[in-house]
C-alpha positions as CSV (number, residue, x, y, z in Angstrom):
1,X,-54.3,-19.5,4.0
2,X,-54.8,-16.6,2.7
3,X,-56.0,-15.2,6.3
4,X,-53.0,-16.7,7.3
5,X,-51.1,-14.5,5.4
6,X,-52.7,-11.2,5.3
7,X,-52.2,-11.6,9.2
8,X,-48.6,-12.2,8.6
9,X,-47.9,-8.9,6.2
10,X,-50.0,-6.7,9.1
11,X,-47.9,-8.1,11.6
12,X,-44.7,-7.5,9.6
13,X,-45.6,-3.7,8.6
14,X,-46.5,-3.3,12.3
15,X,-43.1,-4.1,13.5
16,X,-41.8,-1.6,10.8
17,X,-43.9,0.8,11.7
18,X,-42.8,0.4,15.4
19,X,-39.2,1.2,14.2
20,X,-38.1,-2.7,14.4
21,X,-35.6,-3.9,12.0
22,X,-36.8,-6.4,9.8
23,X,-34.4,-8.8,8.6
24,X,-34.5,-10.6,5.2
25,X,-33.0,-14.2,5.5
26,X,-33.6,-15.3,2.0
27,X,-30.4,-16.9,0.3
28,X,-29.0,-14.9,-3.0
29,X,-28.1,-17.3,-5.5
30,X,-27.5,-17.8,-8.9
31,X,-29.1,-20.4,-10.8
32,X,-28.1,-21.9,-13.6
33,X,-31.0,-22.6,-16.4
34,X,-30.5,-23.8,-20.0
35,X,-32.6,-25.6,-22.7
36,X,-30.8,-28.5,-24.8
37,X,-31.5,-29.5,-28.2
38,X,-28.6,-32.3,-28.4
39,X,-25.1,-31.0,-28.8
40,X,-26.8,-27.2,-29.2
41,X,-27.4,-25.3,-25.5
42,X,-29.1,-21.9,-24.8
43,X,-28.2,-20.7,-21.6
44,X,-29.8,-17.9,-19.2
45,X,-29.3,-17.5,-15.5
46,X,-31.9,-16.9,-12.7
47,X,-30.7,-13.7,-10.8
48,X,-32.1,-12.4,-7.3
49,X,-33.2,-8.7,-7.1
50,X,-30.9,-6.1,-7.1
51,X,-30.9,-3.8,-4.2
52,X,-29.8,-0.2,-5.8
53,X,-26.8,1.8,-4.0
54,X,-28.4,5.1,-3.2
55,X,-27.1,7.6,-5.8
56,X,-25.2,5.4,-7.9
57,X,-26.5,4.5,-12.1
58,X,-29.2,2.0,-12.2
59,X,-27.7,-1.4,-10.7
60,X,-27.2,-4.9,-13.2
61,X,-25.8,-7.9,-13.3
62,X,-22.8,-9.1,-15.2
63,X,-22.2,-12.7,-16.3
64,X,-19.2,-15.4,-16.8
65,X,-20.3,-18.6,-18.0
66,X,-17.7,-21.6,-18.3
67,X,-19.1,-24.3,-20.4
68,X,-17.0,-27.1,-18.9
69,X,-14.7,-28.1,-22.6
70,X,-12.6,-25.1,-21.9
71,X,-15.0,-22.3,-23.6
72,X,-16.5,-19.4,-22.0
73,X,-18.7,-16.4,-22.8
74,X,-19.4,-13.1,-20.9
75,X,-22.7,-12.7,-22.3
76,X,-26.2,-12.8,-20.4
77,X,-27.8,-15.6,-22.1
78,X,-24.8,-17.3,-24.6
79,X,-25.2,-20.2,-26.9
80,X,-22.9,-22.9,-27.0
81,X,-22.4,-25.9,-29.0
82,X,-20.5,-28.5,-27.9
83,X,-18.4,-30.5,-30.2
84,X,-17.9,-34.0,-28.3
85,X,-20.6,-36.2,-26.6
86,X,-19.9,-36.1,-23.0
87,X,-20.8,-34.7,-19.3
88,X,-19.5,-31.3,-18.7
89,X,-19.8,-29.0,-15.7
90,X,-21.1,-25.4,-16.6
91,X,-20.2,-23.0,-14.0
92,X,-21.9,-19.4,-13.8
93,X,-20.4,-16.1,-12.3
94,X,-22.5,-13.0,-11.7
95,X,-21.6,-9.5,-10.8
96,X,-23.7,-7.2,-9.2
97,X,-23.1,-3.8,-10.1
98,X,-24.1,-0.6,-8.3
99,X,-25.7,-3.4,-5.9
100,X,-25.6,-3.3,-2.2
101,X,-24.8,-6.9,-1.4
102,X,-22.2,-9.7,-2.1
103,X,-22.2,-11.2,-5.3
104,X,-24.7,-14.4,-5.8
105,X,-23.3,-17.6,-5.8
106,X,-23.8,-20.1,-8.2
107,X,-23.8,-23.9,-8.2
108,X,-22.3,-25.6,-11.1
109,X,-24.3,-28.1,-13.2
110,X,-23.8,-31.4,-14.7
111,X,-24.9,-30.9,-18.8
112,X,-25.3,-34.4,-20.6
113,X,-24.5,-34.5,-24.4
114,X,-25.6,-37.8,-26.1
115,X,-26.1,-36.8,-29.9
116,X,-23.9,-34.5,-31.6
117,X,-25.9,-33.2,-34.8
118,X,-24.8,-29.5,-34.6
119,X,-21.6,-28.1,-36.4
120,X,-19.6,-25.8,-34.0
121,X,-19.7,-21.9,-35.3
122,X,-16.3,-19.6,-35.0
123,X,-15.4,-18.4,-31.3
124,X,-15.1,-14.8,-32.4
125,X,-17.5,-14.1,-28.9
126,X,-14.6,-14.9,-27.0
127,X,-12.5,-12.2,-28.2
128,X,-9.6,-12.2,-30.9
129,X,-5.7,-12.2,-29.4
130,X,-1.8,-12.9,-30.6
131,X,-0.3,-15.5,-28.5
132,X,-1.2,-14.9,-25.4
133,X,-4.2,-13.1,-23.2
134,X,-5.0,-12.6,-19.4
135,X,-8.8,-12.2,-19.1
136,X,-10.5,-11.3,-15.4
137,X,-13.8,-11.8,-14.8
138,X,-14.1,-8.8,-12.2
139,X,-12.2,-6.8,-10.1
140,X,-10.4,-8.5,-6.7
141,X,-12.7,-7.6,-3.4
142,X,-11.1,-8.7,-0.4
143,X,-12.8,-12.2,0.6
144,X,-14.4,-12.5,-2.8
145,X,-13.6,-15.0,-5.6
146,X,-12.8,-14.1,-9.1
147,X,-11.6,-16.0,-12.3
148,X,-8.6,-15.6,-14.6
149,X,-8.6,-17.1,-17.8
150,X,-5.2,-17.7,-19.6
151,X,-5.5,-18.1,-23.0
152,X,-2.9,-18.9,-25.5
153,X,-2.5,-19.7,-29.6
154,X,-0.2,-20.9,-31.8
155,X,1.0,-18.4,-34.3
156,X,3.9,-20.8,-35.7
157,X,3.7,-22.6,-38.6
158,X,3.9,-26.2,-36.9
159,X,2.7,-27.6,-33.8
160,X,4.7,-27.0,-30.6
161,X,5.3,-28.3,-27.1
162,X,5.9,-25.5,-24.4
163,X,5.5,-23.8,-21.1
164,X,3.0,-21.3,-19.5
165,X,3.9,-19.3,-16.4
166,X,1.6,-17.8,-14.0
167,X,3.3,-15.1,-11.6
168,X,0.9,-13.7,-8.5
169,X,0.9,-12.0,-4.9
170,X,4.2,-9.2,-5.7
171,X,6.8,-8.5,-3.3
172,X,5.7,-4.7,-3.1
173,X,3.0,-5.8,-0.7
174,X,3.9,-7.0,2.4
175,X,0.6,-9.7,2.4
176,X,-0.4,-12.2,-0.4
177,X,-3.6,-10.4,-2.0
178,X,-4.2,-14.1,-4.0
179,X,-4.4,-17.4,-3.2
180,X,-5.0,-19.9,-6.3
181,X,-7.9,-22.1,-5.3
182,X,-8.7,-24.2,-8.3
183,X,-7.0,-24.7,-11.7
184,X,-9.0,-26.6,-14.8
185,X,-7.4,-27.6,-17.6
186,X,-8.8,-29.2,-20.6
187,X,-6.1,-30.2,-22.9
188,X,-3.7,-32.3,-21.3
189,X,-1.8,-29.4,-19.5
190,X,0.2,-30.4,-16.6
191,X,2.2,-28.6,-13.9
192,X,6.1,-28.2,-14.6
193,X,8.9,-27.7,-12.4
194,X,11.3,-24.7,-13.4
195,X,14.9,-26.4,-12.5
196,X,16.4,-23.0,-12.7
197,X,14.4,-21.1,-10.6
198,X,12.1,-23.6,-8.3
199,X,14.2,-23.2,-5.2
200,X,13.1,-19.3,-4.9
201,X,9.4,-19.7,-5.0
202,X,7.1,-21.0,-3.2
203,X,5.6,-24.1,-5.2
204,X,1.9,-24.4,-4.6
205,X,0.8,-27.3,-2.8
206,X,-2.2,-27.3,-4.9
207,X,-0.7,-29.4,-7.1
208,X,0.1,-32.4,-5.0
209,X,-2.7,-34.0,-6.2
210,X,-4.4,-33.7,-9.7
211,X,-7.4,-34.6,-7.4
212,X,-7.5,-30.7,-6.3
213,X,-8.7,-29.2,-9.7
214,X,-12.1,-28.0,-9.6
215,X,-14.8,-25.5,-9.5
216,X,-15.8,-21.8,-9.6
217,X,-16.2,-18.6,-11.6
218,X,-18.0,-15.4,-12.0
219,X,-18.1,-12.2,-13.3
220,X,-17.5,-9.6,-16.3
221,X,-13.9,-8.4,-16.7
222,X,-12.5,-5.3,-18.4
223,X,-11.2,-5.0,-22.0
224,X,-9.7,-8.6,-21.5
225,X,-8.4,-9.0,-24.7
226,X,-6.7,-5.4,-24.8
227,X,-2.8,-6.6,-23.9
228,X,-1.6,-4.4,-21.3
229,X,1.0,-1.4,-22.5
230,X,4.8,-3.0,-22.5
231,X,3.4,-5.9,-23.0
232,X,5.8,-7.9,-26.0
233,X,7.4,-10.5,-27.7
234,X,10.9,-11.0,-25.5
235,X,13.9,-13.3,-26.7
236,X,15.1,-14.2,-23.3
237,X,12.9,-16.0,-21.1
238,X,15.6,-16.5,-18.3
239,X,15.8,-12.7,-18.1
240,X,12.2,-12.9,-17.8
241,X,12.5,-15.1,-15.0
242,X,14.8,-13.4,-13.2
243,X,13.1,-10.3,-13.4
244,X,9.6,-11.9,-12.3
245,X,11.4,-13.9,-9.3
246,X,12.3,-10.3,-7.8
247,X,9.1,-8.9,-8.5
248,X,6.7,-11.7,-7.6
249,X,6.6,-14.0,-4.5
250,X,4.8,-17.0,-6.2
251,X,4.3,-18.7,-9.6
252,X,3.0,-22.0,-11.1
253,X,4.6,-23.6,-14.6
254,X,2.7,-26.0,-16.8
255,X,3.5,-27.6,-19.8
256,X,1.4,-28.1,-22.6
257,X,2.0,-30.6,-26.1
258,X,1.3,-30.8,-29.3
259,X,-0.7,-27.6,-30.1
260,X,-1.7,-27.2,-33.6
261,X,-1.3,-24.2,-35.6
262,X,-3.6,-21.4,-35.2
263,X,-4.9,-23.5,-32.1
264,X,-6.7,-21.9,-29.3
265,X,-6.5,-23.1,-25.8
266,X,-7.7,-21.7,-22.5
267,X,-6.5,-22.8,-18.7
268,X,-9.0,-21.5,-15.7
269,X,-7.9,-20.4,-12.2
270,X,-10.3,-20.0,-9.5
271,X,-8.4,-17.0,-7.3
272,X,-9.3,-16.1,-4.1
273,X,-8.5,-12.7,-2.5
274,X,-7.4,-13.0,0.8
275,X,-9.0,-11.0,3.9
276,X,-5.4,-9.6,4.0
277,X,-5.4,-8.0,0.5
278,X,-4.3,-4.4,0.6
279,X,-7.4,-2.4,2.1
280,X,-6.6,0.7,-0.2
281,X,-9.3,0.5,-2.8
282,X,-7.3,2.9,-5.0
283,X,-4.1,0.5,-5.5
284,X,-3.4,-1.4,-8.6
285,X,-2.2,-5.0,-8.6
286,X,-1.2,-7.3,-10.8
287,X,-0.8,-10.8,-12.2
288,X,1.8,-12.0,-14.6
289,X,1.5,-14.4,-17.8
290,X,4.0,-16.0,-20.1
291,X,3.8,-18.0,-22.9
292,X,6.5,-20.0,-24.2
293,X,5.6,-21.5,-27.6
294,X,8.5,-23.6,-28.6
295,X,10.5,-25.3,-25.9
296,X,13.3,-25.1,-28.6
297,X,13.1,-21.4,-28.6
298,X,14.1,-18.5,-26.2
299,X,11.4,-16.3,-27.5
300,X,8.0,-15.8,-25.9
301,X,5.0,-13.4,-25.1
302,X,4.5,-11.5,-21.2
303,X,1.0,-10.2,-20.4
304,X,0.6,-8.4,-17.1
305,X,-3.0,-8.4,-16.0
306,X,-3.8,-5.0,-13.7
307,X,-6.5,-4.9,-11.9
308,X,-8.1,-2.1,-9.4
309,X,-8.8,-3.2,-5.7
310,X,-12.6,-1.8,-4.8
311,X,-14.9,-2.6,-2.2
312,X,-17.9,-3.1,-4.4
313,X,-18.8,-4.1,-8.2
314,X,-18.3,-0.3,-9.9
315,X,-17.6,0.4,-13.5
316,X,-16.5,4.0,-12.8
317,X,-13.4,4.2,-10.6
318,X,-10.1,5.6,-10.9
319,X,-6.5,4.1,-9.2
320,X,-3.4,4.7,-9.2
321,X,0.0,2.4,-9.6
322,X,1.6,3.5,-6.5
323,X,0.0,4.0,-3.1
324,X,2.9,4.2,-1.0
325,X,5.7,6.4,-2.1
326,X,9.5,6.3,-1.1
327,X,10.0,10.4,-0.5
328,X,13.5,10.0,-0.9
329,X,13.0,8.8,-4.6
330,X,9.7,11.1,-5.4
331,X,11.6,12.9,-7.8
332,X,12.3,10.1,-9.9
333,X,8.7,8.5,-9.5
334,X,6.0,8.9,-12.2
335,X,2.8,8.0,-10.7
336,X,0.5,6.5,-12.9
337,X,-3.2,6.7,-12.9
338,X,-6.2,4.8,-14.2
339,X,-10.0,6.0,-15.0
340,X,-12.4,3.7,-16.4
341,X,-16.2,4.4,-17.1
342,X,-18.9,2.8,-18.4
343,X,-22.2,4.1,-20.3
344,X,-25.0,2.8,-18.4
345,X,-27.2,4.5,-20.8
346,X,-29.8,3.6,-23.3
347,X,-28.2,5.5,-26.2
348,X,-24.7,5.9,-27.4
349,X,-22.4,8.7,-25.9
350,X,-20.8,11.2,-28.5
351,X,-18.6,13.1,-26.0
352,X,-17.3,11.8,-22.5
353,X,-15.4,14.1,-20.3
354,X,-13.6,13.2,-17.5
355,X,-12.7,16.3,-15.2
356,X,-9.9,15.2,-12.5
357,X,-8.8,16.5,-9.7
358,X,-4.8,17.2,-9.5
359,X,-3.6,17.4,-5.7
360,X,-1.0,20.4,-5.2
361,X,1.9,18.3,-5.3
362,X,1.5,16.8,-8.6
363,X,2.9,18.8,-11.9
364,X,0.7,19.2,-14.2
365,X,3.1,19.7,-17.0
366,X,4.7,16.0,-16.8
367,X,1.2,14.4,-18.4
368,X,1.8,11.8,-20.4
369,X,-1.1,10.2,-22.0
370,X,-0.4,6.3,-22.2
371,X,-3.5,4.7,-23.1
372,X,-7.0,5.1,-24.1
373,X,-10.2,3.3,-24.9
374,X,-11.7,4.2,-27.4
375,X,-8.5,4.2,-29.0
376,X,-8.4,8.3,-30.5
377,X,-5.7,10.1,-31.6
378,X,-4.7,13.7,-29.7
379,X,-7.0,16.7,-30.8
380,X,-4.7,19.2,-32.9
381,X,-3.7,22.2,-30.5
382,X,-5.0,24.9,-32.7
383,X,-8.1,26.4,-31.6
384,X,-9.1,27.4,-35.1
385,X,-9.3,23.9,-36.2
386,X,-12.5,22.0,-36.1
387,X,-11.9,18.6,-36.6
388,X,-14.9,15.7,-37.5
389,X,-12.7,12.8,-37.0
390,X,-12.4,11.0,-32.9
391,X,-9.8,12.6,-31.1
392,X,-9.1,13.1,-27.2
393,X,-8.2,16.6,-25.8
394,X,-6.5,17.6,-22.5
395,X,-7.9,20.7,-20.8
396,X,-6.1,22.1,-18.1
397,X,-7.1,24.7,-15.4
398,X,-5.8,25.9,-11.9
399,X,-6.7,22.0,-9.7
400,X,-7.9,20.1,-12.6
401,X,-6.8,18.3,-15.9
402,X,-9.8,17.1,-18.4
403,X,-10.0,14.2,-21.0
404,X,-12.5,15.0,-23.7
405,X,-13.2,12.5,-26.2
406,X,-14.9,14.1,-29.0
407,X,-17.0,12.8,-31.9
408,X,-17.0,8.9,-30.5
409,X,-19.5,6.2,-30.2
410,X,-19.5,4.4,-27.0
411,X,-23.0,2.2,-26.7
412,X,-24.8,2.2,-23.6
413,X,-25.3,-1.1,-21.7
414,X,-29.2,-0.4,-21.8
415,X,-29.5,0.5,-25.4
416,X,-31.4,-1.8,-27.5
417,X,-29.3,-4.0,-29.7
418,X,-26.1,-4.0,-27.1
419,X,-25.1,-7.4,-25.8
420,X,-21.4,-7.4,-24.7
421,X,-20.8,-5.2,-22.1
422,X,-17.0,-4.6,-22.5
423,X,-17.8,-2.4,-25.9
424,X,-19.8,-0.2,-23.3
425,X,-16.9,0.7,-21.4
426,X,-13.5,3.0,-21.8
427,X,-10.6,4.2,-19.8
428,X,-8.1,6.6,-20.0
429,X,-4.0,5.9,-18.3
430,X,-1.9,8.8,-18.1
431,X,1.2,9.5,-16.1
432,X,2.7,12.3,-14.1
433,X,5.2,13.4,-12.0
434,X,5.6,15.4,-8.4
435,X,6.4,18.9,-8.2
436,X,10.1,19.5,-7.5
437,X,10.4,19.9,-3.7
438,X,6.6,19.1,-3.4
439,X,6.1,18.6,0.6
440,X,5.4,15.6,2.5
441,X,1.5,15.2,2.4
442,X,-0.9,12.9,1.2
443,X,-2.8,13.2,-2.1
444,X,-6.2,12.3,-3.0
445,X,-7.7,12.5,-6.4
446,X,-11.4,12.1,-8.0
447,X,-12.9,12.1,-11.0
448,X,-16.1,13.4,-12.2
449,X,-17.1,11.2,-15.5
450,X,-20.0,13.3,-17.7
451,X,-21.7,11.6,-20.4
452,X,-22.8,13.9,-23.3
453,X,-24.8,16.4,-21.1
454,X,-25.7,14.2,-18.5
455,X,-25.1,14.9,-14.6
456,X,-21.6,14.0,-13.8
457,X,-20.7,10.8,-11.7
458,X,-18.0,10.7,-9.6
459,X,-15.8,7.9,-8.7
460,X,-14.0,7.0,-5.9
461,X,-10.9,8.9,-4.4
462,X,-7.3,7.7,-5.6
463,X,-4.8,8.1,-2.6
464,X,-1.4,8.2,-2.6
465,X,0.9,8.1,0.8
466,X,4.2,9.0,1.2
467,X,5.9,6.2,3.2
468,X,7.6,7.5,6.6
469,X,11.1,6.8,5.8
470,X,13.7,6.9,7.9
471,X,16.1,9.8,8.8
472,X,18.7,9.5,10.9
473,X,20.0,12.7,12.6
474,X,23.7,13.5,14.6
475,X,23.6,16.2,17.4
476,X,26.8,17.9,18.9
477,X,26.0,20.1,21.9
478,X,26.4,21.7,25.2
479,X,24.8,21.2,28.6
480,X,24.3,24.6,31.0
481,X,23.8,23.4,34.4
482,X,24.1,26.9,36.6
483,X,23.5,24.8,39.8
484,X,27.0,23.3,39.7
485,X,30.5,25.2,40.4
486,X,32.4,25.6,37.0
487,X,30.0,23.3,35.4
488,X,31.2,21.8,31.9
489,X,29.1,19.1,30.1
490,X,29.4,18.3,26.0
491,X,27.0,15.6,24.4
492,X,27.0,13.7,20.8
493,X,23.7,12.1,19.7
494,X,21.9,10.4,17.3
495,X,18.0,11.0,16.7
496,X,15.7,8.8,14.4
497,X,12.7,10.5,13.2
498,X,10.7,10.2,9.8
499,X,12.3,11.9,6.5
500,X,11.3,14.9,5.6
501,X,8.2,15.2,7.6
502,X,5.9,18.2,6.1
503,X,4.4,19.0,10.0
504,X,3.9,16.9,12.8
505,X,6.1,13.9,13.7
506,X,7.5,12.2,16.6
507,X,11.5,11.6,17.2
508,X,13.9,9.8,19.4
509,X,17.1,10.2,20.4
510,X,20.0,8.6,22.4
511,X,22.8,11.0,23.9
512,X,26.1,10.3,25.4
513,X,27.5,13.1,27.5
514,X,30.4,13.7,29.7
515,X,31.1,16.5,31.7
516,X,33.0,18.2,34.8
517,X,32.2,20.4,38.0
518,X,33.9,21.4,41.0
519,X,33.2,21.2,44.8
520,X,34.7,23.0,47.6
521,X,34.4,23.8,51.4
522,X,35.8,25.0,54.5
523,X,35.1,24.0,57.5
524,X,37.1,24.0,61.6
525,X,37.3,21.3,64.0
526,X,37.8,21.8,67.6
527,X,39.4,19.1,70.0
528,X,40.1,19.6,73.8
529,X,43.6,18.9,74.6
530,X,43.5,18.1,78.4
531,X,40.0,17.7,80.6
532,X,40.3,20.9,83.0
533,X,42.5,23.0,80.4
534,X,41.3,25.7,78.9
535,X,42.9,25.2,75.3
536,X,41.5,23.6,72.4
537,X,43.0,22.0,69.1
538,X,41.7,23.7,66.1
539,X,41.7,22.1,62.9
540,X,41.0,24.0,59.6
541,X,39.8,22.0,56.6
542,X,39.8,23.1,53.1
543,X,38.4,20.8,50.5
544,X,38.6,20.8,47.0
545,X,36.4,18.4,44.6
546,X,36.8,17.7,40.8
547,X,34.1,15.8,39.7
548,X,34.1,13.8,36.3
549,X,31.1,11.5,35.2
550,X,29.3,10.5,31.9
551,X,26.0,10.4,31.3
552,X,23.4,8.6,28.9
553,X,20.2,10.0,27.8
554,X,17.3,8.2,26.6
555,X,14.6,10.5,24.7
556,X,12.1,7.6,23.6
557,X,9.4,9.9,22.3
558,X,9.3,13.3,21.6
559,X,6.6,15.7,19.3
560,X,7.7,18.2,17.0
561,X,6.2,20.1,14.8
562,X,7.5,22.2,11.6
563,X,6.3,25.8,11.8
564,X,7.8,26.4,7.8
565,X,10.9,25.7,6.3
566,X,12.9,27.1,8.9
567,X,11.9,26.6,12.4
568,X,10.2,23.7,14.5
569,X,9.4,23.1,18.0
570,X,9.0,20.2,20.0
571,X,8.8,18.7,23.5
572,X,9.2,15.1,24.6
573,X,10.5,13.2,27.9
574,X,13.7,11.8,28.8
575,X,15.5,9.4,30.9
576,X,18.6,10.0,32.1
577,X,21.5,7.3,34.0
578,X,24.5,8.1,34.9
579,X,27.5,5.7,33.5
580,X,30.1,6.2,36.0
581,X,31.4,9.2,37.5
582,X,34.7,9.8,39.7
583,X,36.0,12.3,41.5
584,X,39.7,13.1,43.2
585,X,39.4,15.1,46.7
586,X,42.4,17.2,47.8
587,X,42.0,18.5,52.0
588,X,44.7,20.6,53.6
589,X,44.7,20.6,56.9
590,X,46.1,23.2,59.3
591,X,46.5,22.9,63.3
592,X,46.3,25.6,65.6
593,X,45.9,26.3,69.6
594,X,43.1,28.0,70.7
595,X,43.5,30.1,73.8
596,X,40.8,31.8,76.0
597,X,39.9,35.5,74.9
598,X,40.1,34.0,71.4
599,X,43.7,33.8,71.1
600,X,44.8,31.6,68.3
601,X,48.4,30.8,67.7
602,X,50.3,28.0,65.0
603,X,50.7,24.4,66.6
604,X,53.9,24.0,66.4
605,X,53.8,20.4,67.4
606,X,51.6,19.7,64.3
607,X,52.6,20.9,61.0
608,X,50.2,21.4,58.2
609,X,49.0,18.5,56.3
610,X,47.5,17.8,52.3
611,X,45.5,14.5,51.5
612,X,44.3,13.3,48.4
613,X,41.7,10.9,47.6
614,X,40.2,9.5,44.4
615,X,37.2,7.4,44.1
616,X,35.3,6.0,41.2
617,X,31.6,4.9,41.0
618,X,29.2,3.4,38.8
619,X,25.2,3.4,39.4
620,X,22.1,3.0,37.9
621,X,20.3,5.6,39.5
622,X,18.0,7.3,36.6
623,X,16.7,10.8,36.3
624,X,13.8,11.3,34.8
625,X,12.4,14.7,33.0
626,X,10.6,16.5,30.5
627,X,11.8,18.8,27.9
628,X,10.7,21.8,25.2
629,X,12.7,23.9,22.8
630,X,13.2,24.9,19.5
631,X,15.2,24.6,15.6
632,X,16.3,26.8,13.7
633,X,17.8,26.6,10.0
634,X,16.9,23.6,8.0
635,X,13.9,21.9,9.8
636,X,13.1,19.0,7.9
637,X,16.7,18.0,6.6
638,X,19.9,19.4,6.9
639,X,22.0,21.0,9.3
640,X,20.0,23.5,12.3
641,X,20.7,24.7,15.7
642,X,18.6,24.3,18.7
643,X,17.9,24.9,22.0
644,X,15.7,23.1,25.0
645,X,14.9,24.0,28.6
646,X,15.0,20.4,30.7
647,X,13.5,19.9,33.9
648,X,14.7,16.7,36.0
649,X,13.3,15.5,38.9
650,X,16.2,15.1,40.5
651,X,19.6,17.3,40.9
652,X,20.3,19.0,39.0
653,X,16.6,19.8,38.2
654,X,17.3,22.8,35.7
655,X,19.1,22.3,33.0
656,X,19.8,24.5,29.2
657,X,20.9,22.6,26.2
658,X,22.0,24.5,23.3
659,X,23.1,21.8,20.2
660,X,24.1,21.7,16.8
661,X,22.1,19.1,14.5
662,X,22.0,17.9,11.4
663,X,19.4,15.3,9.5
664,X,20.1,13.1,6.9
């Protein structure tokens, strides 16, 4: 057997030496292990080796345990005491941070409690909260599962019956980001229907059968017990429902009963992130929870659980509230950024510096610091003051804003005695406005995170794009056609293009023109009067034709480029079609007799005559062409004048157009 193993090893090394790829077919999975002492159980996970991302901090796992009785833990090796005898389904979710692969899945495991000898201790390990808390096990990654825990507690002095709402899938995103796959309750919570608003929502088919309530769990959340800024106790639940209806597409409602004073309960949601989830990994999405503690009262609490979309699980992350902005409303918009970080060192950090790149379109003077962790007051402005307490300072440079945590204690995840990874994390939330008349260019920002005097850790790029928007314009102009006599041609049109583009953009146009021109000719007709007689009848004809027509011109696409605020150039293709053409022809006939030796005399027998004919034609004849031109004035929005040269396949081939344009 040893010889066979040695041979296989040498063969594998030989393949690698020849440059062939060796595929690891080992299934990555995390297994639940436990030691049980009656109703007291010690848990731990058997996890596969981590595959370090090159250049990233040291890879590590974070854990989420669901004990099957309504309690949970984020510890690596938790202990749990069960209150009652019975069977419990334990779930584990592990998250691979800085690991080059997918999180290893885990199968639930059944645990039987036959004797209750140990008294349960306090549940402080789960964190304290007021009324309602929303806990996430990790940040959402497309095509991965996550768990959200809705925690609620009765802070009233009497037992209560009430409702819980969870709202998801924000309307501002076209595709759904989440699907709720499983729900696990442990205190007889039941799905409920909201009679007022149920017609406006897509009721999840999950609750068609109570048998659908099952499985899943994972990871480690970031400050799960800290309420989001703006969360509060509210007095009008109907107003909250209407606001949430406008903001979210989907919701679930639960009814609970007999919630004793100070009693805490948890509901677990397994949430699948859809493949269509917003691919921008600097976006912030949210799920909303609403807790109505007393069905006889409208008083309630609201919590928004904000999450940053990621492609891998990296505790150091930068995200922005709006990845796509309407440029028309940009001057009224404040962009909200969040930079989060984690100390992965073996000791505490006392100074943390966040050097944030500021895009050129951002006005640094509009900075507002919204929230921080660790919570610190702002350092005093005076440089002469030396402070010994914890504070956060902001320093501005030409292209950066630096947030500096001074005199703090942020433990390291590899520090001895540190078991809670949340205590090693921090964040800064701030908002800024765009500059006045900021150009319509996409922005990208990243942060360099420096713990004490260590090397910087660079985050992802947080990107904001401007929506193209729609700018309609009006045109009024004149077409000069030199090949036609006394030509006059005026046109009106509309344009469609992106709103206030910065440089290059596409534009479509539709024009209707009405024109006139003239045509004249003189010719002679000779007719023999009688055979053998050398006298001819000479008819002189003078024709004058007046044309009137209407054309329609479509510019399906043209490319335009703004050289600056006042000048733009462009070119494109067009197709013209004649809607109708009518003409009136006046023909004057004069008759003469032509004798030999070119002697001509009026024909007394035939006086002069005038004939008038008219005709109106409709035609579908098309005349394709190309053009190039220039605009002067307000190139991006507002009035401008323009000139373009048009070459067409059919006559008239050469046209010069001069016009006034106004974009709105």
